[in-house]
N, C-alpha and C positions, 0 to 999 in steps of 0.2 A: 504494500500500500504506500502511495506517495506520502511522505511526511509533510509536504507542502505542495500547493498547486494542484490538489486533486480536482479533476474536472466534473466530479459528481457521478461518474459512470463506473460500472462493474463489467469486467470481461472475463469469461471463463474460457479456457482453451482445452482442446481435446487431445486424445492419444492416437495411436495407430496400431492396427493389428491386435495382437494379444498384449502389447507392451504395457507394463506397469511402470510408469515413470512420471516424474514431474517435468512438464515441458517448459524449462526455463528459456532455452534458446529457440529461435525460429527454425523449424525443421523444413517446412515447405515454403516455397517462394510466395505463395498467395495467402498464407494464413499466419497469424501471430503466434509467438511464444510469449511467455510471461514478460521477458525483457522488452519486447516490442510494445506490449500492452501498457507497461509502465511508462515507456517513452511517450506514449500518447497521452499520459496523465490519468489512465484508468487505474482503479484498484483491480487486481487480477488474481485468479486462482487456477490451480490445476490439481489433478488427483492421480495417484497411481492405481486407482480402482481397487485397492486392497491387496495387491501383490506386487512382486518385483520381477523384472525380466520380461523377455519376449516369448516365452513358451506358454502353451496352454496346460502344461502338466499340473499347475496349481489346482486345477478343477477336480482332479481325481480324489474322491472321498470327501470333497468339500463343496456340496451343491450351493451352500450359502455364498461362497466366494464367486460362483458363477453368476448368481443374481447381482452381486456387487458389480462385477464386470459388465453385465448386460445393461444395467440402468441405475441401480440403486446408489452406487458411489457418486455418480455425477450429480444426481438430484440432491443427495445429502450434502455434498460439497457446496452446492449452490445455496441451500438453506443456511448452512453454517456460515458461509462466506458473507452472505447478506447480513446476518446477525452481527458478525464481527465488524463489518463496515459501519453498520448503524451505531454500534457502541463506540467505535474509534472516532468517527467523524461527527457523531451526534445527530445524524440523519441518514435515512436509507438512500441507496443509489437512485438517481433520477431515471436512468436507463440501464438496463441489464442486457448483455449480449453474450452469445456463445459462438465460438468459431472452432472448426475442426475439419480435418481432411482424412480420408480413408476410414480407419476405425473411428477417428474423431468425427467424420462425416456421418457415420452410423449413429454415434452418440448424439450428434446434433439433431438428426431426424427423430430419434427416440424421445428427446426432450420435447420437441414440438408435438409429438403424438401423445405422449403419456403425461407430461407435466406442462400443459399449455400456459400456465401462469409464471413459470420460472424466468422466462426471458422475453424481452420486447422484440429483439431481433436475433436471428439465427443464421449463420453462414455454414453451409454444409458442402464440403468439397469432396468429389469422388467418393460418395458414401458407399461403404460396404454394407448396404442396408439389407439386402436379401442374403444374409450371412450363410445360411445353410445351402442355398443354391450357388452362391459365389464360390464357396469352398469346393463344391462338387465340380464346378466349371474349371477351377484351377487344376484339380486333379485330372480332369478329362483332357485338358490341353497338354498336360505333362505326359499322360498316357499315350496321346497321339504320336509322340515321338519315341515311344517304347513298345509299339505294337509288334515289331519284329526288329532284328538287328540292323536292318537297312533303313529304318524310319528315323533313327536318331540323326538330328541335323547339327553338324559342326557349327560352332559359334560364328565363324567367319562367313557362313552362308547367309546369315540373317541380313547383313548389310546388302548383299547381292539381291535378295528378295525385295528389300525396301527400295533400293535404287530402281528395280524393275517396276515396282508399283508407281513410283513417282514419274518414271518415263511414260507410263501408260496413262496416268490420270492427273498429273500436275496441272495441266491446262484446262481441265474440265470446269473449274471455277472461273476461268477467264484470265488468270494471272499465273505466270510461271515463276514460282517463288520457293519451291521445295517443300510446300505445305499443302495438304488437302483441306480445303475449307469445309467440305462435308464428305467424308469418306464413304457414306452410304451410296453416293453416286458413282463410286469407282467399282468396276466389275472385273478387275484384274484376275486372271486365272493363272495360278502358279504353273500350270502345264506349259506355259510359254517358256519356262526355264528347264523343261525336261531334257536330260542328257541324251544326246543323239548316239553316243557310243558309251565309252567307259565313264565312270563317275569322276568328276574333277571339281575343284572349288568354285567354278563359275556356273555350275548347273545343279539340278536336282534329280535324284533318282526317282523312279516311279513311286516308291514307298514314301519318299520325302514330299513329293507332290501331294499325295494323299494326306499326309500329316498336316501340311499347311492348310489344305482345304478344310480339314477337320477343325483346326484352331479358329479359322474364320467363321465356321458355321455355328448355328444355334445348337445348344446342347439339349437333346430331347430324351424323354423317357422312351426306351426301346419298345415297351409294350403298348403304351397309350399314344405315343408320338406327341405328348404334351411338352411344350417348351419349358425347360428348367431354367435356362439362362441364355442370354445372347452370347455370341462368340466375340472374339477380339476383332477390331476393325483393321482394314487395310490402311497402312501408314504407321502401324505400331511395331513392325517387324524387327527393327533395329534393337529393340529392348527385350525380345523374346528369349535371349540367352539365359535370363534369370529363371525362366520356367523350364527350360529343356536340357540344360547341361547338368551333369552330375559332378559333385553334389549340388543340389538345388535348394538353397536355403529359403528362397521365396515360397517354396512348397510347404514349409514347416507350419505356417498358420493354418492352411487347409488340412494338412495331415493331422495336426494336433486336434482339430475339432472332431474328426471322426475317431481318433485314438482315445481321447480323454472324455469327450462329451457323449458321443453316440455309442461307441462300443466299450468304453472304459477298459481298454486293453492297450497298454503301451507297446505291445508287439504287433499291433495291427499293421498290415502292409497295404499301402494305397493301391497297389496293383490288383487288389481283390475288389476294388470298388464296383458295386452293382448300382447302376443309375436308377433302377426301378425300386428295389427294396431298401437300399441304403439311404437314398434321399428321402423316401417316404418316412423311414424311421427317424431321420434327422429332423424332419418337419414336425413329426408327432411329438418328439421329445422337447423340441424348442417351444412349440405352442405360443409363439410371440414373445419369448423371453429375450433372445438376442436379436432376432429379426426385427427390423424397423420399417415395415412395408405397409402400415396402415395409411390409406389415402385420406382418411377423414381428419382433416386439419381444421374443421369448422370451429372447435373450441379455441384453438390457438388464434385463428383469424378474428374470431368474434371479440376477443379482448384487445385487438389492435396489433397482434403479432405480425411480423414480417419475416419472410424466408427467402434467402438467396442461395441457390444451389449452383455449383459449377462442376464441370467435368471435362477432362482432356479427351479429345477424339483419339489421341495416340496412346491412351492408357493401356498398359500391358498387364495390369493386375485386376482392374475393375472394368468389365465390359461396358463401354459407354451407352449402349442402347438400353441397358437396364435402368438407368436413371431417366432416360427419355420416356420409357414405358411407365415408370412410377409417376413422373410429372404429368403425363397424359391422364393417368388414373385420378390424380389429385384434381385436375381441371374438370374431369367428368363428375367427381364427387361434389366439388364446391360449386360448379357452374362456372362458365368462362368469365363472367363479370366479377365475381368474388375472387376467383383465382388471380385475375389480372390486377386486382386491388392489392394483393398481399404476397404473391409468389412470383419469383423469377428464376429461370434456369438459363445459365450461360454455358454453352458448349465452346471449348477452346481448341481451335484447330492446331494440330501438331503438338499439343502438350502431352507429356507423359503422365505418370501417376503423381498427381498433386503438384506437378512442376516439371521443369526441364523439357527437353525435346527441341524440335526445330521451330516450333511456333512461338507466339508472343505469350510467354507463360509467366511474366512478372506483372502483377496487377494488384489492386488494393480493394477487395470486396468489402472490407469493414468500413472504409470511408463512404462507399456507396450505401451501405446499410445505415450508417449514421444519418446521412442526408435523407434517407427514406423514412426511418423511424422517427426522427426528431423534427424534420422540416417538411414531411409529406412530399418529398421530391423523389418519385420512383425512378430507378435507373433506366434511362432509355438506351444507354450503352455504357460500357466501362472501357476506358483506354488501357491497353496492355502493351508491354514492351518485350522485345527480345534483346538479351544482353550478352555480349561477347567480350570476354576479358575485362569485365567491369564497365563497358561502354554500351550504351543503347544504340543498336544499329537498325532497329525496325520498330515501328509502332502500328498498331491496328486496333480498331474498335471490336470489342466483344459484344455480340448482339443477343438480346433476349430471344430464347428459342420460341418460335421456329424461324426467326429472321436470321439472315447471314450477312456478312460484310461483302458488299458488292463494289468493285472498283468503278469509279466514276468515268474512267477513260482517259484522264489526263493527270499529269503530275507523277511524282515518285510513288511506286507501289510500296515503299518502305515508310510512308507517312500516313498516319491514320486519317488525316484530314481529307485525303483523296478517296475515302471509302464511305459508303452509306449503308446503314442497316435496312434491309428490306426482305420481304418474304420471297423465297425462290420461285 
């Protein structure tokens, strides 16, 4: 808490994955840590959710700790933080905000859904909201490169695939800039890289082509054909190495959920995943505990709450279309007018998981939120930057979904002023 110059606001910051830690430093380029919140003049808090470290092993034999991780710790932190702030400053915070990405994005949505009175404004980045289905999708993508010895893709080939995607689709949005404005308009087929003879680093074997197609595709229940999760988007390939190379630490969060929550068996092998029975069991056991997929945000909106969600189109961990589908469900539940009054989704071209990538991934959603919650100025766009070696070399507007940034036709394509947000 600032000892002087407090601006009257409270900001809570979220975690990532299974991590139990206090977020002092800014981890993601578009969300605050405690230090940045303090720099703004906010009183700030974070929680380790009741455990230490990045493994889900703490859950085994401790169901109450799973509840803490799922939602209770963040809510209790919020209640206690507000009490401490009121005692310390002699008045409660005028505005309260929550900001998080990945697992913190899931926490953000859980707050809006379960505790609508906790915060006036919530920023949820790349939310791992459909946790049980996301963990299944992560394992499915990994298994795609392990279906047979020939399906494993060497790390150096992912850049080859990414370059081929850009060559095929970069101009679809009207600007050749190394970024796909909307990758759902790209229909690149990895068969274009099929080796014509022996395998070499510049091409894909038939098994590797199948693996890439699988990673792009929706994950479906093999019995009912119901979609479990969207796949990863074209344009994210350069970061797939974290999913497919051995050892694969990124898989640990997904593996841990099935090991410690679903099967309660530390020896469970993810190669045994059954998309029909295992996902159904995961959903049954969760029963809305960790998952943050309730589209009914009416109580949050009714008390004046505002929600900004953002997602990188190049995310290699959280499939971007999952948040698009959730947003559409929220709009249907609230109705377009009420949703437009209180909810915004910003899809970030070329951005990876919570930051990084070829796109303009440096931006400030919290300032946009403050303008909205405090001055009723809804964000028509958010200016974002791409930074190389500490210098800004490109700016672009981030547009509220389903608008996209359209080049006006004149001026530098590295200057946001030469783009306009409009529906495609």
